[in-house]
C-alpha positions, 0 to 999 in steps of 0.5 A: 549508165549501167544496164539493169537486168530485165528480170532481177534489176541488178546492174552490177553483173555481166549483161548478156543476150537473151533469145526472144524465143529460146534457141534450143526450141528454134533449132529443134523445130525451125532450123530453116525458114524466114520470118518477119520480125517487127523489131527489124521491120524485115524478114530474117533468118537471124535469131532475135535477141534482147541484150538486157538480161544478166548472165545469172538469170540467162544461164540459170532459171531462164535456161531451165524454163527453155528446157522444160518447154522443149520437153513439153513440146517433144512429148505432146506436139502431135505427129499424126495428122490432126483432123476435125474429129481428132482428140489428143491427151497432153500432160503438162506442168502449168508452172513451167509452161506459163512461166516460159510463155510469159518470159517469151512474151516479155522478151518479145514486148521489149524487142518489138515495142508497139506504141499503141499497145500497153507494156504489161509483161514486166509485172509478171517477172517476179512470177517468172522468176519464182518469187510470186505464185499469183496466177490470178492475173492471167489465163491460158487456153490451148487450141489444137489446130487441124492440119490442112486437108491432103486434098487441099495441099494436092490442089497446089502441087503438094503431097501427103508429106506436106500435111504438117505446116511447121511455123512459129508465130507470136502476136497480140490483141487488145480488147475493150469497147469492140467486145462491149463487155467493159473489160480491158484484156490484153491477149497474147498468143503463140502458135507452133505447128498445131498448138495455139496458146491463148494467154489473157492478161488482166489489169488488177481488179479485173480478174474476176470470173464473172467479168471474164466469162462474157468477154470470153464468149464474145471472143470465141464468137469473134474467132468463130470457134466453139471452145478453147481448152483451159490449162488449169493451174491445179491439174497436169493433164488435158483432153484436147479436141481439135478446133474448127480452125486449120493452121492456114485459117490462123495465118490468113485471119486478119484478126490475129495480127503478126508480131 
C-alpha cells in the first residue's frame, strides 16, 4: 500500500525522511552529545527521522520553517549568563515559530507514540502548511531559564566556561482531573538552552479564555513559578524576564517527563 505524506496526504510522490527536529538546528547547536530517544528506547547520537513525508513538502515549506526557526534562535538565544534579575528582549514571527513548533511536535508524536497519550497533532497540519490560519486551538508561552550559578558549577569541578548548559528536550503532559478545572489540555514543551516553549493544545470547544485562565493559574503553581511570557500572535516583540527556575531544575523536575 502506498505511503501517504503525513502533511499533504498525497501517495503519488516520492516519500523521504523528515528529521524529527531539523538537522540544521541540531548541527548548529548540538553537534556533540547523546540523548534518550523514546522511539528507539535507548540513548543515541543518531538523527531521529520519520519516513512519511513527501519530497515536495520536505524540501519546500517544511525546510523553509527550519530555516526560519534557526534564524530566530540565532538572533535571540541569550549568549550572556542569565540570572534571577535578567531581562531580555526578543523579536519573533509568530507564524514561523508556531508552525515550526507544531511541526516538530507532530514529527515527534509520529516517531514516539505513547499509548496513553492522545494523538492530536495531525489536526494542525493544515495550519503548518499555511492552509488554515486558526490560532485558537493552541497557546504558546516562553520561559527564560536561569543558568546554573557559577558557584554551584565550581562545587562539582566545573569552571565559568561551563555556565551555559546546552541541551535539547521535547516532552509532554496531559492534564484533566489532577488540576480540577474540568479542562482537558495537552501540553507539549521544547527546551533549548535557556528557552522553554510551553505549547498548550485545546480540544475544540475548550479554547475559551474563561476556561483556560483557572487551569493556567494552577499550572503555574504546579511548576512553582509566577508567570510565563505569552507569545501574542498579533505582536512581534516580547520583553522576557528570567524565570524562577534554572536549567538544572527543569532536568530534575519529575513533572516534566522525557520524550
